[in-house]
N, C-alpha and C positions, 0 to 999 in steps of 0.2 A: 542188162535190160535197159532200154531206152524209155524213159517214162515222161510224158507231158503232164505237168500239174497246172491246172487253169486255176486262177486267183491265187497265185502262189506268193504275192506280196501281201496277202491277207494273213490273219492271225494264224489259222491252223496250216494254211498253205506255206507259210514261212517255217514253222517248226517241222513240217513233214519234209520239205524240200531239204532242210539241214540233215535231216536223219537219213532219208533215202540216198542223198548224194554220196554218202560214204560207201555205198556198194553198188549204186546204179549211176546211170547218166540222166541227169535231171534237167529238163528245160521247162522254163516257166512262161505264164501268159497271164497278164493282167491288165485291166483297163484303168486302174488307178484314179477311181471315181472319188468325188468329194463327199461322199456320205459321211465319212468322219475325217479327222486330222489327216490330211494328205502327208505331212511331214513325217508321221508315225509309218506311213506305207513306204515312204521314201528311205526311211531308216532301215526298215527291213530289207528293202530291195538292194541298198547299199551293201548290206552284210552278205546278201546272198550271192551278189557278183562278186565279192571278194573270195568267195568259195568257188569261183568259176561257173556259176549258174546263171546262164543267159536268159532274161526276161523280155518277151515280146510284149510291146504295148498294143493291146487290142482288145476289143469288146466281143463277146460271143454273137452279138446281135448282127455284127458285120460278117455274114456268111462267106462272101467272095474272098475276103482277106484271110478269114480263119481257114478256109480251104487250101489257100496258098501256102500259108505257114505250117499247116499239118503236113501238106505235101513235101514241103522241105525238111521237116523234122523226121518224118516217117517214124512216129514212136510204136513201140510194141504195146503199150498201154497207157491209157489216159485215166487220170484221176481229176474229176471234175469238182473243185471247190468254189468255183466262181458263182456268186449270186447275190442279189440284193438281200441283205439280212434286215432283221428287225420287226417286231410285231407292231409297235406303236407307229412307225414310220410308213406302214402299209395303210394306215388310215388317212395319212396325209398325202401320199404320193403313189396311188395304186398302180398306175400305169408302168412305173418303174419295174414292178414285180412281175408284170406281164412280158415285159421286153426282155429283161435280164434273166429271169428264172425259167420261163416257159419257151420264149422264142430262142433264147440263147442256147438252153439245152437241146432243143429240137434241132438247131443248125449243128450242134456238136454231134448228135446222133447221125445227122445226114452226112456229115463229112466222114464220120466213121464207116458209114454203110459205103460211101464211094470209093473210100481209101481201103477198105477191107481190114479195117483195125477191129479185132475181135475180141478186146477186153477193156471194159469201162467200169471204173469204181467212181460212185457219186455220192455227193453229199444230199442226204434228205434231212429230216429234223424230227425232233420229238414232239413238235408242233402238230404233226398229222393226227396226233391221237386225241386231239381236241379235249372234250371234257369226259373222256373215259375213266373208268375206276382204275386207281393205281394198284399194283404195279403194272405198267404197260407191257404188253407182250406183242410180239411179231404177228402173233394169230388174230389179234384184236382187229375188229372192223374199224375203219378210219375214213368213214363216209360223211363225217359231220365236222369239218374244220371250222374254227372259230374266228379265223382272220385270213386274209388274202395271202400273206406269207405261207401259211400252212397249206391253203388250197394250191398254191404254185409248187409247193413241194410234194403233195400227193399228185399233182399232174406229172411231175417228173418221174416218179414211180410208174405211173401208168404208161408213159412214153417207152420207159426203159423196158417194161414188159413186152410192148409191142415190137419194138425193134429187136430185142432179143429172140422172139419167137419167129419173127418174119425173116431175119437176117443172120441168125446164128451168132449174135454178138453177146458175150458173157457179160452181163450187168449185175454189178453188186451194189446196192444201195445201202447207205449208213444214216440210221437215224442218231444223230448227235443230241446228246444232252447237256445243254448249258456249259460249254466248254470255256474254261478260264485259265489264267496263267500269265506269266511275263510277255510283255509285247501284245497284250490282249485288245479286244475291241473296246474302245473308249464309251460305246453307246450302251454297254451292259451294266447291269445294276452294281455288281462288286466293284467295277472301275468308277463309275459314277459316285458311288456312296464313299469310296476311298478319298476320291478328290474332294467331296464336299465336307466330309469330317475333317480332313486335313486344313481345309480352308476356313472352316467355321461357319459353312454356309448350311442353310435350312435344307433337309431332306424331306421331300413328299413321299410317304410310305403307302403305297396303294394297297388295296386289299387289307388294310389294317396291320400289315405286315405279318399276315397269316399265310400269304401265297407261299409255296415252297418249290425248289428245283432241286434236281438231282444234278448238282455241279460236278463236272468232271475235268480233272487236270489235263492240261493239253499233252503232256507226255504219255499219259495213259491212252490217249486217243492216237497218236502216232504209233505206239507200240501196237495197238491193236490193228491198225492199218498194215503195218509191216507184217504182223502174223498172217493177215489175210493174203498178202502177197506170197508169202511162203506156202500157202495152203490153197491157191487159186485152182489148181488142177483137181482138187478133191471136192471143191464146192460146185453148187448147182450152176446151171446156165443163167439164170436169173433169181435173185434172191435179196432178202432185206435182212439187216441186222441192226439190232440196238447197240450203240456204243455209249455206255453210261458208267455211272460210279455206283449204282444200287445203294445210295444213302442220301435221301433227300434232306435239305436244309431250308429252314424257313427264313423269310426276309429278316424278320427279328433276329434270328440266330446269326444270320449273315452280319448284320449291323453290330451285333455284340461282339463277334470275333474280330472285326476291324478295330472296334473300340479297344478291345483287350490288347491286340498286337501293336497299335500305335499308341496306347495309353492316351486317348483323347475321347471325350465325350461327344457323341452326336446330337445334333439339334435336329429334332423329328417333328414332323406333322403328319398324323395318321389321317388316311382318307380311305373310304370304302370304294371309291371309283377303282375299277380294274378293267375297263372296257377293252374287248378282244383279248385278254389274258386268260391262259389256263390257270386254274387255281393250284394244281400240284403236278409235278412231274416226278416219275420214279420209273427207272428202266429195269425191267426183268431182262438179265443178261445171260440167262442160263443157255440159250441157243448159241450165243457167240463164245461162251466157255466151251460148250460141247463141241462145235465145229472148228474152232481154231485156238482154242485154249487162251481166250481173252482174259486178262487178269488185271483189273485196275489196283494200283498200289498205294496211292497218294490219299492221304486223309485230307478233308477240306481245310483244316487248320493248318497242315503242313504245306498244302498248295498254296494257301493265302500268305504264309510266311515268304515263300520264294516270289509271289507276285509283288508283294510289298517291298521286299528287298529291291526288286527291279524298279518298282515305281519310285521309291526313294531316290535311288541313284539317277534315273533318267530324267527326273523332274528337279532334281536338287534339293529334295527336303533332307533336313538333318535329323 
């Protein structure tokens, strides 16, 4: 199968490209934006290219060029992981989320329609659940997003539903839950806290450290996506799935695990401020287990050990 993965120099895209390239032909697309350290994206891209994975430098917002590239590739399936991520950044630069996440995904769907590409898997987010009670189920209402990032991902789900219905495109949306691991996103809490703890810097702990996240190790996410590919023919024309770990961890617990694994004490300042943040996330994964035998295997502490081993080597910490 020939698979186009958008955003494949990003964190999940990198690991997924590595995994799927063993059995499929993988072609990538990324705009290499400067939201976080571009050197890390280049590092991932260089590693992918050594595996023979070609990466087109392109933004989904450029529909004309996107169509030309997709015409050339002729993919059997598209996995869309390209998006502007981050909750707090959406408060600072909202237009980026409209352009990248909504216009970009719309362009991708239009190109798929024109080229008669009938299978799309795309990244949504646990953020769409807003302030719902946990655990979050795919059957929950998601009409009350707490930030623009969540609203953009909810819009993706609505667009996918329309294009699936009108043009018979199979669209599978994946609500990721706080994905972490080696070569991860430097803007995420586990990465930022690790850096600050090792450097002896002050950590501002929002929500007094009581916020919790269902952290999911990246290998469990890519295993889940591979299982979806293996079961596509038995899945619905349009559907949504949670990919989480089913085990929430509080910010205070996160900091404690980093302290334990690095044998370093954190310098913390507690703050009640948590504007735009969901208080708790927890994935109900029963639907994913039932439909394609999704089974996360990595405990948070084991996953953090793997992340920290990579972090120490990459940044030269002893």
